[in-house]
N, CA, C and O atoms as a DFTB+ gen file, in Angstrom:
356 C
 N C O
     1  1     124.173     118.774      21.370
     2  2     123.784     118.905      22.762
     3  2     122.830     117.761      23.125
     4  3     121.876     117.488      22.398
     5  1     123.091     117.107      24.237
     6  2     122.253     116.013      24.705
     7  2     121.258     116.559      25.731
     8  3     121.637     117.232      26.689
     9  1     119.990     116.256      25.509
    10  2     118.961     116.692      26.451
    11  2     118.708     115.563      27.429
    12  3     118.369     114.450      27.026
    13  1     118.872     115.846      28.714
    14  2     118.636     114.825      29.739
    15  2     117.197     114.928      30.208
    16  3     116.701     116.021      30.483
    17  1     116.535     113.794      30.299
    18  2     115.166     113.763      30.785
    19  2     115.174     113.168      32.185
    20  3     115.868     112.187      32.451
    21  1     114.408     113.764      33.063
    22  2     114.357     113.326      34.441
    23  2     113.345     112.209      34.604
    24  3     112.219     112.308      34.117
    25  1     113.743     111.149      35.284
    26  2     112.815     110.064      35.600
    27  2     111.865     110.549      36.682
    28  3     112.299     110.950      37.762
    29  1     110.577     110.514      36.396
    30  2     109.567     110.964      37.347
    31  2     108.478     109.912      37.561
    32  3     107.686     110.036      38.495
    33  1     108.423     108.892      36.726
    34  2     107.280     107.978      36.712
    35  2     107.663     106.533      37.029
    36  3     108.773     106.078      36.752
    37  1     106.696     105.836      37.621
    38  2     106.791     104.399      37.826
    39  2     105.393     103.898      38.182
    40  3     104.466     104.688      38.356
    41  1     105.255     102.587      38.286
    42  2     103.956     102.029      38.659
    43  2     103.677     102.319      40.136
    44  3     104.602     102.553      40.914
    45  1     102.419     102.304      40.507
    46  2     101.997     102.706      41.848
    47  2     102.695     101.905      42.953
    48  3     103.021     102.467      43.999
    49  1     102.927     100.623      42.746
    50  2     103.518      99.770      43.782
    51  2     105.015      99.995      43.997
    52  3     105.569      99.526      44.991
    53  1     105.667     100.697      43.092
    54  2     107.098     100.989      43.207
    55  2     107.307     102.345      43.882
    56  3     106.492     103.254      43.727
    57  1     108.403     102.474      44.630
    58  2     108.690     103.718      45.336
    59  2     109.466     104.728      44.507
    60  3     109.170     105.922      44.558
    61  1     110.433     104.280      43.758
    62  2     111.342     105.191      43.062
    63  2     110.948     105.399      41.606
    64  3     110.519     104.461      40.934
    65  1     111.095     106.633      41.118
    66  2     110.825     106.891      39.705
    67  2     111.911     106.280      38.826
    68  3     113.093     106.337      39.166
    69  1     111.511     105.695      37.694
    70  2     112.484     105.069      36.800
    71  2     112.308     105.477      35.342
    72  3     113.165     105.168      34.513
    73  1     111.206     106.170      35.009
    74  2     110.918     106.494      33.617
    75  2     110.607     107.972      33.431
    76  3     110.026     108.610      34.309
    77  1     110.994     108.506      32.290
    78  2     110.683     109.895      31.948
    79  2     109.291     109.964      31.322
    80  3     108.651     108.936      31.098
    81  1     108.834     111.167      31.044
    82  2     107.511     111.376      30.455
    83  2     107.380     110.686      29.089
    84  3     106.313     110.177      28.747
    85  1     108.442     110.672      28.334
    86  2     108.434     110.068      27.011
    87  2     108.260     108.546      27.062
    88  3     107.627     107.962      26.182
    89  1     108.824     107.908      28.094
    90  2     108.825     106.449      28.154
    91  2     107.872     105.849      29.191
    92  3     107.859     104.633      29.380
    93  1     107.089     106.671      29.853
    94  2     106.125     106.148      30.819
    95  2     104.993     105.431      30.081
    96  3     104.717     105.709      28.914
    97  1     104.352     104.510      30.785
    98  2     103.185     103.822      30.237
    99  2     101.932     104.357      30.928
   100  3     102.033     105.083      31.917
   101  1     100.771     104.009      30.424
   102  2      99.513     104.535      30.949
   103  2      99.240     104.165      32.408
   104  3      98.483     104.858      33.088
   105  1      99.843     103.092      32.890
   106  2      99.609     102.667      34.273
   107  2     100.599     103.288      35.263
   108  3     100.568     102.966      36.451
   109  1     101.477     104.178      34.783
   110  2     102.472     104.802      35.650
   111  2     101.979     106.145      36.176
   112  3     101.191     106.838      35.532
   113  1     102.471     106.493      37.374
   114  2     102.109     107.760      38.003
   115  2     103.369     108.560      38.338
   116  3     104.472     108.015      38.392
   117  1     103.185     109.842      38.560
   118  2     104.266     110.745      38.944
   119  2     104.719     110.383      40.359
   120  3     103.923     110.437      41.296
   121  1     105.977     110.019      40.517
   122  2     106.525     109.638      41.817
   123  2     107.300     110.768      42.480
   124  3     107.748     110.616      43.616
   125  1     107.469     111.894      41.802
   126  2     108.208     113.032      42.339
   127  2     107.271     114.022      43.013
   128  3     107.497     114.429      44.153
   129  1     106.228     114.402      42.309
   130  2     105.291     115.405      42.801
   131  2     104.123     114.738      43.509
   132  3     103.611     113.710      43.065
   133  1     103.715     115.333      44.606
   134  2     102.617     114.787      45.390
   135  2     101.289     115.050      44.688
   136  3     101.023     116.159      44.224
   137  1     100.464     114.010      44.620
   138  2      99.152     114.130      43.989
   139  2      98.066     114.350      45.026
   140  3      98.238     114.025      46.201
   141  1      96.967     114.896      44.589
   142  2      95.813     115.166      45.446
   143  2      95.427     113.913      46.233
   144  3      95.472     112.802      45.705
   145  1      95.050     114.099      47.490
   146  2      94.694     112.972      48.352
   147  2      93.300     112.405      48.080
   148  3      92.942     111.359      48.621
   149  1      92.521     113.081      47.257
   150  2      91.203     112.570      46.883
   151  2      91.410     111.324      46.029
   152  3      92.194     111.341      45.080
   153  1      90.710     110.252      46.364
   154  2      90.878     108.980      45.666
   155  2      90.666     109.142      44.157
   156  3      89.709     109.782      43.721
   157  1      91.548     108.567      43.386
   158  2      91.530     108.557      41.923
   159  2      91.825     109.906      41.266
   160  3      91.720     110.020      40.044
   161  1      92.186     110.919      42.032
   162  2      92.552     112.207      41.440
   163  2      94.045     112.171      41.106
   164  3      94.866     111.772      41.932
   165  1      94.379     112.584      39.907
   166  2      95.774     112.566      39.460
   167  2      96.334     113.979      39.271
   168  3      97.304     114.179      38.541
   169  1      95.713     114.950      39.936
   170  2      96.140     116.336      39.838
   171  2      97.173     116.654      40.913
   172  3      97.088     116.139      42.028
   173  1      98.142     117.493      40.587
   174  2      99.150     117.892      41.568
   175  2      98.513     118.719      42.683
   176  3      97.522     119.415      42.463
   177  1      99.089     118.636      43.871
   178  2      98.565     119.360      45.027
   179  2      99.039     120.798      45.053
   180  3     100.128     121.120      44.579
   181  1      98.198     121.662      45.620
   182  2      98.551     123.065      45.835
   183  2      97.919     123.606      47.109
   184  3      98.357     124.638      47.619
   185  1      96.908     122.939      47.630
   186  2      96.088     123.499      48.698
   187  2      96.195     122.750      50.019
   188  3      96.305     121.525      50.069
   189  1      96.156     123.546      51.089
   190  2      96.055     123.044      52.456
   191  2      95.660     124.241      53.330
   192  3      95.501     125.356      52.833
   193  1      95.506     124.000      54.609
   194  2      95.181     125.093      55.521
   195  2      96.394     126.000      55.689
   196  3      97.531     125.542      55.580
   197  1      96.165     127.242      55.946
   198  2      97.222     128.248      56.027
   199  2      98.307     127.890      57.043
   200  3      99.466     128.265      56.864
   201  1      97.955     127.188      58.081
   202  2      98.922     126.818      59.124
   203  2      99.836     125.661      58.710
   204  3     100.819     125.381      59.396
   205  1      99.530     125.000      57.618
   206  2     100.300     123.837      57.164
   207  2     101.385     124.243      56.172
   208  3     101.339     125.326      55.589
   209  1     102.360     123.359      55.992
   210  2     103.462     123.654      55.077
   211  2     103.453     122.784      53.824
   212  3     104.084     123.140      52.829
   213  1     102.758     121.661      53.849
   214  2     102.717     120.746      52.712
   215  2     101.321     120.717      52.090
   216  3     100.336     120.537      52.806
   217  1     101.219     120.889      50.775
   218  2      99.912     120.817      50.127
   219  2      99.371     119.392      50.118
   220  3     100.138     118.432      50.049
   221  1      98.036     119.257      50.190
   222  2      97.413     117.930      50.216
   223  2      96.343     117.725      49.150
   224  3      96.055     116.590      48.772
   225  1      95.750     118.822      48.661
   226  2      94.648     118.691      47.721
   227  2      94.824     119.618      46.520
   228  3      95.564     120.600      46.577
   229  1      94.137     119.288      45.442
   230  2      94.107     120.154      44.261
   231  2      93.001     121.195      44.440
   232  3      92.261     121.160      45.424
   233  1      92.896     122.106      43.498
   234  2      91.909     123.181      43.585
   235  2      90.480     122.635      43.607
   236  3      89.629     123.166      44.319
   237  1      90.215     121.605      42.853
   238  2      88.864     121.038      42.776
   239  2      88.456     120.364      44.084
   240  3      87.297     120.458      44.486
   241  1      89.384     119.691      44.751
   242  2      89.054     118.907      45.945
   243  2      89.438     119.578      47.266
   244  3      89.337     118.960      48.326
   245  1      89.872     120.819      47.208
   246  2      90.237     121.512      48.444
   247  2      89.020     121.622      49.364
   248  3      87.877     121.643      48.906
   249  1      89.285     121.691      50.648
   250  2      88.247     121.828      51.660
   251  2      88.085     123.322      51.949
   252  3      89.025     124.100      51.789
   253  1      86.895     123.705      52.372
   254  2      86.627     125.108      52.675
   255  2      87.696     125.670      53.615
   256  3      88.107     125.002      54.564
   257  1      88.126     126.858      53.358
   258  2      89.163     127.595      54.088
   259  2      90.587     127.189      53.729
   260  3      91.535     127.753      54.276
   261  1      90.765     126.236      52.832
   262  2      92.114     125.900      52.372
   263  2      92.566     126.953      51.377
   264  3      91.759     127.527      50.646
   265  1      93.882     127.201      51.361
   266  2      94.469     128.187      50.460
   267  2      95.602     127.556      49.666
   268  3      96.140     126.514      50.041
   269  1      95.953     128.205      48.565
   270  2      97.086     127.755      47.763
   271  2      98.354     128.083      48.549
   272  3      98.678     129.254      48.747
   273  1      99.061     127.062      48.989
   274  2     100.270     127.291      49.792
   275  2     101.549     127.039      49.006
   276  3     102.642     127.191      49.551
   277  1     101.436     126.663      47.748
   278  2     102.643     126.354      46.978
   279  2     103.327     127.584      46.401
   280  3     104.543     127.569      46.206
   281  1     102.586     128.640      46.126
   282  2     103.180     129.824      45.508
   283  2     103.361     130.983      46.488
   284  3     103.709     132.094      46.087
   285  1     103.130     130.725      47.739
   286  2     103.187     131.791      48.729
   287  2     104.055     131.393      49.907
   288  3     103.972     130.263      50.389
   289  1     104.882     132.308      50.371
   290  2     105.711     132.076      51.555
   291  2     105.036     132.704      52.754
   292  3     104.469     133.794      52.667
   293  1     105.102     132.011      53.863
   294  2     104.527     132.510      55.099
   295  2     105.452     133.569      55.710
   296  3     106.675     133.473      55.602
   297  1     104.862     134.561      56.341
   298  2     105.622     135.596      57.034
   299  2     106.503     134.943      58.107
   300  3     106.072     133.997      58.765
   301  1     107.705     135.430      58.283
   302  2     108.641     134.852      59.254
   303  2     108.357     135.285      60.686
   304  3     108.923     134.732      61.629
   305  1     107.492     136.262      60.849
   306  2     107.150     136.728      62.197
   307  2     106.366     135.639      62.926
   308  3     105.438     135.058      62.363
   309  1     106.737     135.361      64.176
   310  2     106.075     134.328      64.973
   311  2     104.591     134.635      65.103
   312  3     104.201     135.783      65.314
   313  1     103.775     133.610      64.978
   314  2     102.310     133.669      65.092
   315  2     101.619     134.434      63.970
   316  3     100.426     134.719      64.069
   317  1     102.326     134.765      62.930
   318  2     101.707     135.448      61.794
   319  2     101.411     134.409      60.715
   320  3     102.294     133.649      60.319
   321  1     100.177     134.381      60.247
   322  2      99.787     133.417      59.218
   323  2      99.634     134.046      57.838
   324  3      99.124     133.402      56.920
   325  1     100.062     135.275      57.681
   326  2      99.950     135.945      56.394
   327  2     100.928     135.297      55.423
   328  3     102.073     135.009      55.771
   329  1     100.457     135.074      54.206
   330  2     101.322     134.525      53.158
   331  2     101.506     135.575      52.083
   332  3     100.556     136.239      51.668
   333  1     102.741     135.713      51.641
   334  2     103.065     136.675      50.596
   335  2     103.591     135.926      49.386
   336  3     104.295     134.924      49.519
   337  1     103.251     136.412      48.224
   338  2     103.782     135.816      47.011
   339  2     105.281     136.029      47.002
   340  3     105.750     137.138      47.258
   341  1     106.053     134.968      46.706
   342  2     107.496     135.163      46.672
   343  2     107.944     135.369      45.241
   344  3     107.435     134.743      44.311
   345  1     108.889     136.240      45.090
   346  2     109.415     136.595      43.777
   347  2     110.877     136.232      43.724
   348  3     111.595     136.322      44.721
   349  1     111.307     135.823      42.555
   350  2     112.734     135.553      42.349
   351  2     113.437     136.880      42.139
   352  3     112.993     137.707      41.343
   353  1     114.536     137.082      42.856
   354  2     115.258     138.340      42.678
   355  2     116.442     138.173      41.771
   356  3     117.163     139.137      41.513
């Protein structure tokens, strides 16, 4: 069985990922997953304001009132900001 590795890494100046975790070098960053917007932070994002759909900050650099929006789905009812944990059925 052949194990396929996904290219996720490249140097900061490049747009597309070309290297897997095994073959990345120390100067390469994750080009698939969005990283925290805090300068020099290399942590994946999870947090933003409840009204937003895309995470911008990690847990350490989140701003007051930001919530983890990556593991929770927003209620489909109009004007409802409640987020519920989604489960795989």
